[in-house]
N, C-alpha and C positions, 0 to 999 in steps of 0.2 A: 408417547411420553412428548405433553404439550413445550413448545419451548417457551424459553425460560424468561427471553426479550426480546428486542426489536431492533432489526438496523435498515437503518436508509445505507444504500450504495452507490455511489455516482460514480459510473466509470467508463470506458468504452469496452465494447467487445470483441473479445479474441475470435475468431471463425474454426480458432484451431480447440479449441474449450478449455487448456492449459491457463491463461494469465485473464487479465483481466475479469470484467463481470461476471461471467461463467464464475472461475476458482474461487470467486469472491459469495458466489451463491454457494456454492458446493463448501465452501470450509466453513461458512459459518451456519450450514448445512446440520455438516458432519458435528460442532459445537455446540448441539444445542437449541440453535436462535430463528429467529425466522428474517428472513429473507428477501427487505423491497430494494425497486432498481430505477433508476434515473440511466439511460443510457446517452452520451455523448457524444461519442464516434461509434464507427462501426470500419471493422477493418477488413481485409482480403488478407489474412496467412496461415503458417505452418509451422513445423517446429523451424523450418530457414529461412524462415524469415517476413518481415513485413513488404505487403507489395503494393499495396493500395492502405489509405483512409479516407474514409466522408466523416463532419464533422455532420453534427445534428442541429437541425438550427433551434439556436438559442431560446427562442418564446418555446418551445417542445421541449429543452431539457429543464426551463424553469416551471411548467404544467406538471411534468411527469413528477418533479420536486413537492410544487405546491398541495397537489392532488394528495399524496400520502401524509404529509404531514397536516392538512387540513382535517384529517379522517383517522387511520388507522393510528398516528401520532410514531418515536422514534425513541431508543433507548442509546442510542452512538447513530454517530455519522460516517461513514467507510468513505473518503474520497480518492479515487484515482487516476484516471488520463484526462486531462482536460484539453482538448484540443486548441481553444484558442483565446484569445484576449478576449474573445465577448464573454465567451461561457463564464470565464472566471468572471470576472465581475459582476454577472447573473448568480452562480450561485451562492460569492461572496453576500449578495445585499438577500436573497432568500435567507441563506442560513443563520444572518445577523437580523433578521427580520424577523423569524423565529426561534430566538432567543437559542439554538443550535448545541444539545452538548453532547461531550464525549467525543468530539470531533478526531478522528485521526485522517489523517492525510499520508500519503505512500507517493511522492513528488516526482510521477512515471515521464522522464523527458528525453531515456534512451532503453529502445530495444535490447532485446539479450546480444543479435546479430552482430550491434554495433549505431543502428537506425534512430534516426534523430527523432523524436515524435513531438515535437514543443519548439517553438518559435521562438525569437531572444526579446522582443516586446512580452509577451507570454509568461517565461520567467520573471521576468520584472513586475507584472501584477503581481502573478502566485509568491513570490517572494513579502510586496509590499501592504496586501489586501488578504492572502486566507492565510501568511504564516502566522499571524498574532492569533487568529478564531481558533488554532489547534490549541487539541490537548496535548496530542502528540504526533510530532513530525516525522517520517521512516524512510531516509535516504540511503540508499546505497554509494557507496565511495562515488562513481562517476557524477551519479546529483548528488552528492555533498561538495564532490568539488567545482560543481557548476554556481551553485548557489554560494559558495563562500570565495571563486578564486584562486581558491589554493589545490597546492598538488600533494596526493595524500600517498604515502608510498610506507606507511608504516600503525602501528597503534599511535604512536605517540602524535602520529598525522593527525589521526583520529579524533584524539582527546581535544585537539587544539579546535578543528572543524566541528565537532559535535558541540564546542562552546561554542563559535563563535555565529552557525544558526541559534543557537538557546537565548543568543543576543539581541537575534531578529524578532523574538516576539512569543514563539509558540510557548505552552508551560513547559512541555516535553520535547527530548531530541534521545533517537535512537537509530544509532548511526551502524547500517551493517555491515559486515568486513568481509563479505565472504570475496569480493575483488581483490584480496591482499593476496601476494604470492610467497601464503606463507602456510604450513603443515597446523596449523588452527587456526579456529579462526574467534576474530573477537570481535565482540560486538558489543558499542557503549550505549548507554545507557546515563543520557546526560540530563537532569532536574536540577532546581533551584535549591536543592540539598546538595549537591555534588555527582560526585560520577562514580556510574556503578559497571563494570566490567562484565560480563558474558563469556564464558569460551568455552568450544567445544573444537575435537577432531575435522577438519574437513572430510568431507565424503570425496571421494576420487568418481565423479559422473558426470555428465553432460545430461541426466535428465532437468534439469535447475531451471526450466520453462516456467514463469508462475508462482519460484521463489517469492519475491514482491508482494506481491497483491494477494496472496496467500496469508504473508505473517503481518499486515495490514489489517488483513482484516479477523486475524486471529486475535489480534490485539483490541481493534474496534468490539468483540465481541465479548472478549473477558471484560471489557471497561461495561456494555450493556448488561453484564452479567454481575455488577457488584465487584468484581477480586477488584484488588487493590491492583499501581500501576505495575510492580514489578512482578506477580503473581499471572494478571496478564501477558506479560512480557517472555514468564518464563516456559506457561503452558504453548503461550503461540510459538515457540520455537520450538519445545519438545515436539509440537503437531508438526512443524513444519520439515523437523530433524526426521520423524517417523513418514511422510506422506514422499521424499526425498528413497528415503531407503529401501520404502515398499514400490515404486517407481516403478508405471506396470512399460517401458523400454516404448514405444509408440515412435514414431515419426525417426526420420534419420537425422535432424540436428538435434537440438534442443529437447528432450523428451519432457508431457506432460510428469505431474508430481501425480500421485497416489493419496488424493483427496476423503476418499474413503476408507484408509488405513484400518482406523481407529471403530472399521466396522464388524474386518478382519477376523475373521475366531485362528 
């Protein structure tokens, strides 16, 4: 089957294969599109945590993006970890110059194990420059707390935070509720038209490494395939749910998902 569309992924590499650019490529491929990458950082990590992060030089990140956009082009852009302010500025300028469409930002700030992956200066530039470029931004609760300064402990708090992030410039916000201590997971989609709440029962599992990267890439793939925003979000949620349910159980910490579960017989 020929790929239906092309996705440019701008993100960091996860040596354990569960998150980051590795999860993004697997997701885009599993959902029928063609993945291209600009790697922003290389990490040394496994299911137990991140031990080392090395930024790729800004000029190399920019060159990776422009080489792709000058030749192959893209139907959507998924942005993950942008490790420093210079890379954020460069990505912003490049995507603005090329008038990139369907920009999906997963504002990666905190690793699953709790390690902070981005500086305060970078967060400031992310809010000021990148949020207004985005078709949709997909923070989890800890990331939404960083972006808004709010404390989030309920569905109502989530709705308030999603509206606040929407006011910062993105066209849409999907605030993911997996961190709430609740039997149900609420994901809040805030658009200019209003609020839509997606809900599902929480799966008790430690195999959740890379869920954020995977969801954002799945949404970007849906938009690139000309799905409506709600349909792209719904398919992405179902894909992640299947990937968690069929997780291989690798590693002794937060294990990876099964990105090829939709191929399984």
